[in-house]
Every structure is written in structure tokens, then in C-alpha cells.
N, C-alpha and C positions, 0 to 999 in steps of 0.2 A: 571724590574726586572725577571730573570727567576724563574721558578717557579717549583715545585714537580712536578712529573710525567709528564709535558708535554713533554719529551723527548722520551717516551715511547707509542707504538702501545696497545691498550688495550687487542687487543689478543697475546701479545708478551705470550710465554711459561713459560719464565722464573715468571712474572708477575701473572702468572694463581697461576705458583708454589708455588709463595709466601701465595698469598691469597687461597690455598688448604691447605697448612702447618697453618696456621693461622686458618683457619676452625678448622684442626684437634688439634690444643693447645686450642682452643677454647673450643670444645667437653669437653676435661679434668677437664674445672672450674667449679666452683657451681654459681648457678644463682644467681643474685643480691647483688653480692658484691662488686661492682664497682670497677672492676680491669683495670687497664691501663697497657700499654704494651708500652714502649717505645723504638724505633728500633731505632739502632746505627750500626757504622762500615758500611763493603764494600756493604750491602743490601740497607744500606741509599742513598750511592756512586749509587749503579743502580737506586734508584727510582729518582734522582737529575739528571742523565747524561744519562744512558741506558747503561753503560758502567758495563760488567758485570765481576767482578774481585773475587766473592766469591761466596760460595754455602752454606753457613753459617749463621745461624739467630741468632743475637747477639741483648743484650739490655737488659732494667731489668722492672721488674713490680714496681707498688707503692706499692706494699704487699709481703709479703710471700707466695711464689704458691710452688709448687712442678710439675716440669714438668720432665717427666719418661726419666731416660737414653735411650737411641738409640732412642727419637724419630723425625723420618727423613721420607721422601716423594722422589719417586723416577720418576722422570719425562725425555721428551725428547724435547731437544732443538731444536731450528730452523734447525741447521743441522742433525736432528735425531739423535745425540747422546745421549746416556741414562747418566743422572745425578741424584746429589744423595742431599736436601737439607737437612740441619740440625740444630739444636740447639744446639749452645755453650756456656755449662755451664760454661766453663774457664773466659767466658768473664768480665771483673769486672772494671765499671767505675772509684771504689775507686782509684786506680792505673792511671788512666789517666788525665790529666789535665781538670776539667771541670770547667765552670762557675755556681756560684750558680744559678743561673736561666735558668739554661738547660732544665729542666723538662717543668718548666714554659710557655719557650720560644720555645717549641716543635711544631709541625704541626699535626694536628689529621687528620687521613689518611681517604679515604673512602671507609672501608670494611665495608660497610653495612648488609653485610650478618652475620657476628658475632653476639651473642647473650649476651655471658657473660665478653666481654672486647672492651675496644677500644683501638684502636691502634694508636702510634703518631710515628712522628719521628723528629730526630732532627734536628735544623732548619740546614741550609748549613755552617753557619759561627761558631757553637757549634760543629759540627762534626769536620771541620776541627782546632778547637782549641784541640779538642780530640786528632788529629793525630799528635800536636807536642810534645806529650810526648815520645812517639817513635822514629817518623821524618824520617822513612823509606825512600828508594827510591820512591815507590811507594805513599806514605803518601804525599812527596814534589810535585810530581805529580799530584796527586788529589786537593792539597793546589793551586799548579798553575794553574789547568783546572777552578776551582770554580773562583779565580779571573778573568782568562781570560773571563769567559761565566759572569761577572756581578753580583755575590752572592753579594760580597761584596770586599773591597779594602786591600793593606796591612797593611794601618795605622786602621784600623778597627778591623780586625784578632789579631795586638800587642795589640791595647787596650782591646779588650776581653780577650785575654789570660794573660795580665797584670794583670786585676781585677780578671781572675781566681785564679791564684798566690798568689791573697791574702788570699784565702782559706786554703791553705797549710801550713802544719807543717815540717820541719827538714830541710835537706842541699838541697835547690832549685837549686844552681848553673846548676846543667843539665837543667831541665826548663826555667832558665832565658836566658844560651844560648842559647836553640832550640827556644826560641820565637824570639831572635834577626837572628837568621839564619831561619827560617821562613816567617820572614817578609822579609829578602832578597832575597829570592827565592819568595816570592810573588810578590816583586816589579819586579823582573824580568819577571815575568808573562804578 
């Protein structure tokens, strides 16, 4: 089964920029508070595949923390183009389809230089379940690429998404429809 970070060269400028950005975030946090940051979104796609789709840091903390507006980092990519990484405060997992165990099933990342927080990434399966909420063309492409790479099957995606759906209230027709569509897209991969 494919692993996280296996497609990324440790000298990759994006990985270094992510590491430097996390260090900046870490420096704003108090010591000895057992802070965990759960990375999600396009940055996790990058960590699994090496494909750079975003320059936003998205995720959630295990406790309430303050991240200053405008926290960002400028770096140069492999083509020497200037890029900006910043924290996306608008990302909210409460509106995404999320399995009840998504935090427990996340993977701790080896950012050992951080002193005040530990960083985790969503599992490939939970990342793709979260994409079912929106199911944009990029989300479909990501789901298919994860299935092709052997991270999970269409059936596993459907099962995990249906388990996640049990935690939600309200009119869930769109989510049910999106789960069926996501399974069909995964099957074509």
C-alpha cells in the first residue's frame, strides 16, 4: 500500500516551505500544551502524491488556538517562481463529510523540529471522504488518483462515507447522491 511522503524528494522546495511554515505556526504556540494540528485539504494531497494543487495550509487543532491573520511564507518553487503559502482560516471540517474517527486514524508526520505542536495528516481514505461533500472536478480527479495508486477501493470509500453520514443531521440527499457518484468515479479509476 502506498505511503505518505513516498513521492516527495526531501529537498523539494514545497516540502521545505511547509516545514518552515509549520515552524512559524509552532513559534506562536505556548509550550507544554499538547497541541496537535491535523492537516487536511490540498496540502495532504501533495504529501501523498507530490502533486501541488494548493498553497494553503488547511486543518484543525485539537484545542482552541490563535493563528494571526496574514500568517504566510514566501518561497521559490523548483522553477524559481515566487510562491506564497498561507493558513486558510475559512476551512471548516464541520461542513465536510467526515468519519467520526478521522482524527484518530490520521498519521503523525515526522516534523520533529517542532517544539509546541505535533502535526498529523488525514488518512488518504478520510481525505477523499471529505472531498465527497463538494465533489468538484478536482475532487473527482483526486479520488480517482488515490484509487489508482492503491490507497483504497471504491467499496472502501463508499463504506467509510456511509459510516460518516450516520453522524450528520438535516437533509442529506446531496451527500447520499455524492457518495453514489464518488463510488462510480472511483470504480472507473
